[in-house]
TORPA-4810 file (N, C-alpha, C, O; in nm, 3 decimals):
<nodes>
NODE_1_0.084_-0.118_0.000_0.000_0.000_0.000_0.089_0.124_0.000_0.189_0.130_0.072_X
NODE_2_0.052_0.222_-0.080_0.127_0.346_-0.090_0.112_0.427_0.038_0.002_0.441_0.092_X
NODE_3_0.223_0.481_0.086_0.223_0.553_0.213_0.205_0.703_0.190_0.267_0.761_0.101_X
NODE_4_0.118_0.763_0.271_0.094_0.907_0.268_0.156_0.966_0.394_0.135_0.912_0.502_X
NODE_5_0.232_1.076_0.384_0.292_1.136_0.504_0.187_1.174_0.608_0.070_1.194_0.574_X
NODE_6_0.228_1.183_0.734_0.136_1.216_0.843_0.094_1.363_0.840_-0.025_1.394_0.839_X
NODE_7_0.191_1.453_0.838_0.164_1.596_0.837_0.231_1.656_0.715_0.352_1.642_0.697_X
NODE_8_0.153_1.724_0.633_0.204_1.775_0.507_0.186_1.927_0.506_0.077_1.975_0.534_X
NODE_9_0.291_2.003_0.474_0.277_2.148_0.467_0.169_2.188_0.366_0.157_2.128_0.259_X
NODE_10_0.091_2.289_0.402_-0.021_2.331_0.318_0.023_2.366_0.176_-0.046_2.330_0.080_X
NODE_11_0.135_2.432_0.161_0.183_2.468_0.027_0.208_2.345_-0.059_0.176_2.345_-0.178_X
NODE_12_0.264_2.241_0.000_0.289_2.116_-0.073_0.158_2.049_-0.112_0.146_1.994_-0.221_X
NODE_13_0.060_2.055_-0.022_-0.072_1.997_-0.050_-0.136_2.069_-0.169_-0.185_2.004_-0.262_X
NODE_14_-0.136_2.202_-0.165_-0.198_2.279_-0.273_-0.128_2.255_-0.406_-0.193_2.242_-0.509_X
NODE_15_0.005_2.248_-0.404_0.080_2.222_-0.527_0.044_2.084_-0.583_0.028_2.069_-0.704_X
NODE_16_0.032_1.983_-0.495_-0.003_1.848_-0.539_-0.144_1.845_-0.599_-0.166_1.784_-0.703_X
NODE_17_-0.238_1.912_-0.532_-0.376_1.914_-0.582_-0.385_1.989_-0.715_-0.462_1.950_-0.802_X
NODE_18_-0.308_2.095_-0.731_-0.307_2.168_-0.858_-0.251_2.080_-0.969_-0.296_2.087_-1.083_X
NODE_19_-0.151_1.996_-0.936_-0.097_1.906_-1.038_-0.198_1.799_-1.079_-0.187_1.739_-1.186_X
NODE_20_-0.298_1.777_-0.993_-0.405_1.681_-1.024_-0.524_1.749_-1.093_-0.626_1.686_-1.119_X
NODE_21_-0.510_1.879_-1.123_-0.614_1.949_-1.199_-0.708_2.034_-1.116_-0.800_2.094_-1.172_X
NODE_22_-0.689_2.042_-0.986_-0.775_2.123_-0.900_-0.727_2.267_-0.897_-0.608_2.294_-0.914_X
NODE_23_-0.820_2.360_-0.875_-0.782_2.499_-0.853_-0.866_2.557_-0.740_-0.981_2.519_-0.720_X
NODE_24_-0.806_2.651_-0.668_-0.871_2.710_-0.550_-0.981_2.805_-0.595_-0.960_2.890_-0.682_X
NODE_25_-1.099_2.790_-0.534_-1.210_2.881_-0.563_-1.248_2.964_-0.441_-1.310_3.069_-0.454_X
NODE_26_-1.211_2.916_-0.322_-1.243_2.992_-0.201_-1.144_2.954_-0.092_-1.105_2.838_-0.078_X
NODE_27_-1.105_3.054_-0.014_-1.012_3.030_0.094_-1.060_3.101_0.220_-1.095_3.219_0.215_X
NODE_28_-1.062_3.031_0.330_-1.104_3.084_0.459_-1.062_2.984_0.564_-0.945_2.945_0.568_X
NODE_29_-1.153_2.942_0.651_-1.122_2.836_0.746_-1.095_2.705_0.673_-1.020_2.620_0.721_X
NODE_30_-1.157_2.690_0.559_-1.130_2.577_0.470_-1.093_2.631_0.333_-1.135_2.739_0.293_X
NODE_31_-1.014_2.554_0.262_-0.980_2.589_0.125_-1.062_2.498_0.035_-1.055_2.375_0.046_X
NODE_32_-1.140_2.558_-0.052_-1.227_2.482_-0.143_-1.162_2.482_-0.280_-1.126_2.587_-0.334_X
NODE_33_-1.148_2.364_-0.336_-1.089_2.347_-0.468_-1.188_2.274_-0.558_-1.270_2.197_-0.510_X
NODE_34_-1.180_2.298_-0.688_-1.262_2.228_-0.784_-1.177_2.183_-0.902_-1.070_2.237_-0.928_X
NODE_35_-1.227_2.082_-0.972_-1.162_2.031_-1.092_-1.270_2.009_-1.197_-1.371_1.944_-1.169_X
NODE_36_-1.250_2.062_-1.317_-1.342_2.040_-1.428_-1.309_1.905_-1.491_-1.196_1.880_-1.532_X
NODE_37_-1.409_1.819_-1.498_-1.391_1.684_-1.551_-1.417_1.683_-1.702_-1.488_1.770_-1.753_X
NODE_38_-1.361_1.585_-1.773_-1.380_1.577_-1.918_-1.526_1.565_-1.960_-1.562_1.608_-2.070_X
NODE_39_-1.611_1.508_-1.874_-1.752_1.491_-1.911_-1.836_1.616_-1.883_-1.958_1.613_-1.899_X
NODE_40_-1.771_1.725_-1.840_-1.842_1.849_-1.817_-1.884_1.872_-1.673_-1.931_1.981_-1.639_X
NODE_41_-1.867_1.772_-1.587_-1.902_1.789_-1.447_-1.788_1.858_-1.373_-1.677_1.871_-1.424_X
NODE_42_-1.817_1.901_-1.252_-1.717_1.966_-1.167_-1.705_1.887_-1.038_-1.805_1.857_-0.973_X
NODE_43_-1.583_1.853_-1.000_-1.556_1.781_-0.876_-1.494_1.878_-0.776_-1.397_1.947_-0.807_X
NODE_44_-1.552_1.882_-0.657_-1.500_1.972_-0.555_-1.446_1.897_-0.435_-1.482_1.782_-0.409_X
NODE_45_-1.359_1.965_-0.361_-1.311_1.912_-0.234_-1.272_2.028_-0.145_-1.240_2.137_-0.192_X
NODE_46_-1.274_2.002_-0.014_-1.238_2.104_0.084_-1.135_2.046_0.179_-1.147_1.931_0.223_X
NODE_47_-1.033_2.126_0.209_-0.932_2.086_0.306_-0.919_2.198_0.409_-0.946_2.314_0.378_X
NODE_48_-0.879_2.164_0.531_-0.865_2.267_0.633_-0.750_2.361_0.599_-0.650_2.321_0.540_X
NODE_49_-0.765_2.485_0.637_-0.663_2.586_0.610_-0.566_2.594_0.727_-0.556_2.696_0.795_X
NODE_50_-0.494_2.484_0.751_-0.395_2.477_0.858_-0.256_2.482_0.797_-0.238_2.454_0.679_X
NODE_51_-0.157_2.519_0.878_-0.019_2.522_0.829_0.023_2.384_0.778_0.091_2.373_0.676_X
NODE_52_-0.017_2.281_0.850_0.013_2.143_0.812_-0.119_2.065_0.810_-0.201_2.077_0.901_X
NODE_53_-0.137_1.985_0.705_-0.260_1.908_0.688_-0.229_1.762_0.723_-0.132_1.705_0.674_X
NODE_54_-0.312_1.703_0.807_-0.295_1.562_0.842_-0.316_1.476_0.718_-0.407_1.501_0.639_X
NODE_55_-0.231_1.377_0.701_-0.240_1.288_0.586_-0.374_1.219_0.574_-0.429_1.206_0.465_X
NODE_56_-0.427_1.173_0.689_-0.555_1.103_0.687_-0.668_1.198_0.645_-0.762_1.156_0.577_X
NODE_57_-0.661_1.323_0.685_-0.762_1.423_0.646_-0.757_1.446_0.495_-0.860_1.449_0.429_X
NODE_58_-0.637_1.464_0.443_-0.620_1.486_0.300_-0.665_1.364_0.220_-0.735_1.378_0.119_X
NODE_59_-0.626_1.246_0.265_-0.664_1.124_0.194_-0.815_1.106_0.191_-0.870_1.066_0.089_X
NODE_60_-0.881_1.137_0.300_-1.027_1.128_0.306_-1.091_1.223_0.206_-1.184_1.186_0.135_X
NODE_61_-1.042_1.347_0.200_-1.099_1.447_0.109_-1.079_1.408_-0.037_-1.173_1.416_-0.116_X
NODE_62_-0.959_1.368_-0.073_-0.933_1.337_-0.214_-1.000_1.207_-0.256_-1.038_1.192_-0.372_X
NODE_63_-1.015_1.112_-0.164_-1.085_0.988_-0.197_-1.231_1.017_-0.233_-1.284_0.961_-0.328_X
NODE_64_-1.294_1.106_-0.156_-1.433_1.144_-0.188_-1.440_1.215_-0.323_-1.543_1.211_-0.390_X
NODE_65_-1.329_1.279_-0.364_-1.326_1.350_-0.492_-1.282_1.258_-0.607_-1.268_1.304_-0.720_X
NODE_66_-1.259_1.131_-0.578_-1.227_1.036_-0.685_-1.080_1.022_-0.717_-1.045_0.967_-0.821_X
NODE_67_-0.992_1.070_-0.630_-0.848_1.057_-0.650_-0.800_0.937_-0.570_-0.836_0.922_-0.454_X
NODE_68_-0.719_0.852_-0.631_-0.669_0.733_-0.560_-0.551_0.769_-0.471_-0.488_0.874_-0.486_X
NODE_69_-0.523_0.680_-0.378_-0.408_0.696_-0.288_-0.278_0.706_-0.369_-0.191_0.786_-0.337_X
NODE_70_-0.267_0.625_-0.474_-0.147_0.624_-0.556_-0.130_0.756_-0.631_-0.020_0.810_-0.639_X
NODE_71_-0.240_0.809_-0.687_-0.234_0.938_-0.756_-0.191_1.049_-0.660_-0.110_1.134_-0.696_X
NODE_72_-0.245_1.047_-0.539_-0.210_1.147_-0.440_-0.062_1.136_-0.402_0.007_1.238_-0.394_X
NODE_73_-0.014_1.015_-0.380_0.126_0.996_-0.342_0.220_1.046_-0.452_0.320_1.111_-0.423_X
NODE_74_0.188_1.016_-0.578_0.269_1.064_-0.690_0.270_1.216_-0.697_0.374_1.277_-0.721_X
NODE_75_0.154_1.277_-0.675_0.144_1.423_-0.681_0.222_1.487_-0.566_0.284_1.592_-0.585_X
NODE_76_0.220_1.425_-0.449_0.292_1.481_-0.334_0.442_1.471_-0.351_0.516_1.556_-0.302_X
NODE_77_0.488_1.367_-0.421_0.633_1.351_-0.441_0.679_1.420_-0.570_0.799_1.435_-0.593_X
NODE_78_0.584_1.461_-0.653_0.620_1.526_-0.779_0.659_1.428_-0.887_0.710_1.468_-0.992_X
NODE_79_0.635_1.298_-0.863_0.671_1.197_-0.963_0.567_1.192_-1.073_0.448_1.210_-1.050_X
NODE_80_0.616_1.167_-1.194_0.528_1.146_-1.308_0.576_1.021_-1.379_0.679_1.024_-1.445_X
NODE_81_0.503_0.913_-1.366_0.544_0.785_-1.425_0.489_0.763_-1.565_0.494_0.652_-1.617_X
NODE_82_0.436_0.870_-1.627_0.376_0.855_-1.759_0.477_0.849_-1.872_0.439_0.829_-1.987_X
NODE_83_0.604_0.867_-1.843_0.699_0.856_-1.952_0.797_0.960_-1.943_0.887_0.968_-2.027_X
</nodes>
């Protein structure tokens, strides 16, 4: 099973989510991000606006948004295995 870090700096989280196609639409106590899907739908997710985001919190949010653990891990490390 792919391992997700326990506490991740917010900047790294946002950079990873942006690499997965999400963009910030609102920022406050929570940061709300959305991604436009190829079929025309919009997928949203919200993460807490803390200096460091718990890995389990992030994993829960992205799983509900349809992102796999492996995709998240690759985005957090900056790896691209597509070639």
